[in-house]
N, C-alpha and C positions, 0 to 999 in steps of 0.2 A: 645936427642930428646926434643922438647918444651913440657912444661907441659900443661895438659888439662885445659880448662876453668873452673873456680870455679863457684859455685852457686851465690856467691856475684857479680861476674862479669856479669853473665847472668841477674841477677835481676836488676842491675843498668843500663845495656844497654836497657832492655825492658822499664824500667822506663824513660830513657832519650828520648824514642820515644813516651811517653805519656801514654802507657798502664801499667798494673800492673801484675807481675808474681804471680799467686796463688799457683802453685805447690810448695811443700816444699823441693823437691829434684831435682837435675839436674845430668844427667848421660852422655848423648852424644847429639850431634846436631841432631841426627836422631830420638830421643825419643820425643813423643808428650808431650807438656806442657799445663797446664791450664793457660790462660791469660785473664785478665779482660780488655775489650775494653773501652777506655776512651770516645768514642763517644756515645755508647749506654748503657754502664755499664753492658753488658752481658758478660758471661764467654765463651770463645771459645778455641779450641785446635789448636796448631800449633807447629811444631818442631822449635828449636832455629835456625837451619840452614836456614830454609825457612823464619823465622821472620827476621833474619839478612839481608836477600836479599830483604826485602821489602814486603813480603807476610804477611800482618797482618789480621785483621778481614775481611773476604771476604764480609760479608753483608754490612759493612760500608765503606770499602776501595774503593775510587774512586777519580777521578780528579775533580769531580763536587762538589759544595757546598751542604750542607744539607744531606750528605750521599748518594747523587744520586737520591733522591726522585724527581719525576717530576710532581706529582699532585699538583694543586694549593693549596689545603687545607692543604698539609703537608709542604709547603714552608713558611719560615719565612721572614718578611720584611728585606731588606738589604739596604745598602747605595750605591747609584750610584757612580761609580768610577770617574765620570766627574763632576757632579753638586753637589755631596755630599748630596743630598736629599734622604730620605728613600722612598722606593717604594716596592710594592708587585710583585715579579717576577712571570711570567707565566710558566717559565721553569727553571730548576736548572742551566743551562748554561748562563742565562741572567745576565749581569753585569751592564747594563746601562738602565735607566728608559725610554728613548724615542729615536726616530729616530734622533732627533737633537743632542743628546748626543753621539749616535753611530757615526754620521758624524764627530762630534768634536774630537772623539777619534782617527779617522784615520788621523787627522792633528797633532797629538802630536808627539814629538821627540821619545817617547817610541815606538809608533806604527811604525814609519819610520825606526828606528833602527832594530826592530824585522824583518821587511820586508827585509832589506838588509842582515841580518844574515841568515835568512831562505833561501834566494836566493843564498847564497854563499857556502852552505854546500856541494853541488855537490856530489862527490863520497862518502863522508862520509855518507850521507843519503842513497845512493844506497847500501853501504856496510851493513848498519844497517838493511835495509829491507831484504837483502839477508840472513842475519844471524839470524835464530831463534834458541833459546837455546834448545839443545837436552836434553833428560833425562840423557844421559851420562855426558854431561857438567855440568848439575845441580848437579848430584851426586858427581862429582869430586870436585866441589866448596864446597859442604857440608863436604866432607872429609877434605879439606884444612881448613875449618872453625874450625875444631876440634883442630887444632894446631897453626893457625896463625890468625892475624887480617887481613882480606881481604876486597877488594871491587870487585864487579862483573860488567862487562860491563860499567865501568867508562870511559868516554871520556877524559882521562887525558892527552893524548899525542897529543897536538895541535888539539883536536877534535876527534882524533882516539881513539878507546877503545881497551881493552884487556878483554878476558873472565874472567880471575881472575888476580888481581894485589895484590902482597904482597909488600907494600911500604917499610916496615922495612928492607927487604932484596933486594929490587929493582929488583923484578922478575915479568915479565908479561907473563902469560900463555895464549897461543893461541890454543884453542881447535878447530882444523880444520876438518870439515866434508868432505864428499866425493866431494862436489861441488868445493872444492879448488884444486882438482887433476884430475877431469874428467868433461866433458861437461854434464850437467844435465838440466839446465834451457834453454828454447827456447828463452828467452828474455835477458839472461845475458851470454855473451861470457866468456869462460874459461880464455882467454888471459886477459880480463879486471879484472877478479877476482884475478888472479895471479899478475897482475901489481899493484893492490891495496895492496896485501899482501906484495910486496916488498917495497912499499912506507911506509906502516905501520911499518914494521920491521926496516927500516932505521930511522924512527922518534923515535921509542922506544929506539934504540941504542943511538940516539942523546941525549936523556934524561938521559943516563947513566944507563938504566935498561937492564936486560938480557931477551931477548925473549926466551921463552921455548915453543916449538911447539909440540903438540901431534896430530898425524895423526889418525883420526877415520873414517874408511871406512864402518862401519857396523851399525847395529841397537843397541837398548838398550841392554847392556851386563854388568851386575853388576861386574862379575869377571874381565872382561877386564879393567873396570875403576879402580878397586882396584889394579890390577897389575900395571897400569900406575901411580897410586898414590904412590905405593911402590917404583917404579923406580924414581919418582920425588923426594921423600924424600931422596934418596941416591945421586942423581945427581944435586940437586937444586942449588948448589953453583957454577956450571959450565954451560956455554952455551951448550945446548944439545937439539937435535931434534929427536923425535921418528919417 
């Protein structure tokens, strides 16, 4: 059985993401750690499993600049991505200083390329919207993190993702909820969901990875997840579907 992660490994990983581990001991991915945020320098608590999956300091973590603040008095001057002049943004999402720069941006190759890529995602976007991570799936990923280096929901397979990927063993775990097996949504047909599942599985196989499907028809059940993880640890070297 793979060895558990060491304190040094956890410390270095958190450091590589910009934050600093304050706790002096590490036990499991489910135990809360004290971590110093590199954005605000405040200490917050988070499990290593959740931190690994991208859940850092909730107060500061956002896709917007300046930690997500939107009041003018808290925003700092930034450089316009088009004309390179510094300006005072009125909102955290603003990246250009004027309407002229905004129009100029829509004419750049970068903008046109993004427009083409966003328009071609099709079923991949639909599948992403359909799949919201369940508590069972998250807990399973945390258990895997205790023994393997993993990625979660990484669009590694020609834009298609898997719920948990173990690259070193070429295993792609697909945690399939009830909507993969019975009609639930009024806007998404079961036949479409299952057709996408077949396409995803074929592409995973094409990449030389083993798809490992877990059928989850119920609500959050810690014991069920632990049972599935135990089976996975025994069967992970062979194609297997629960």
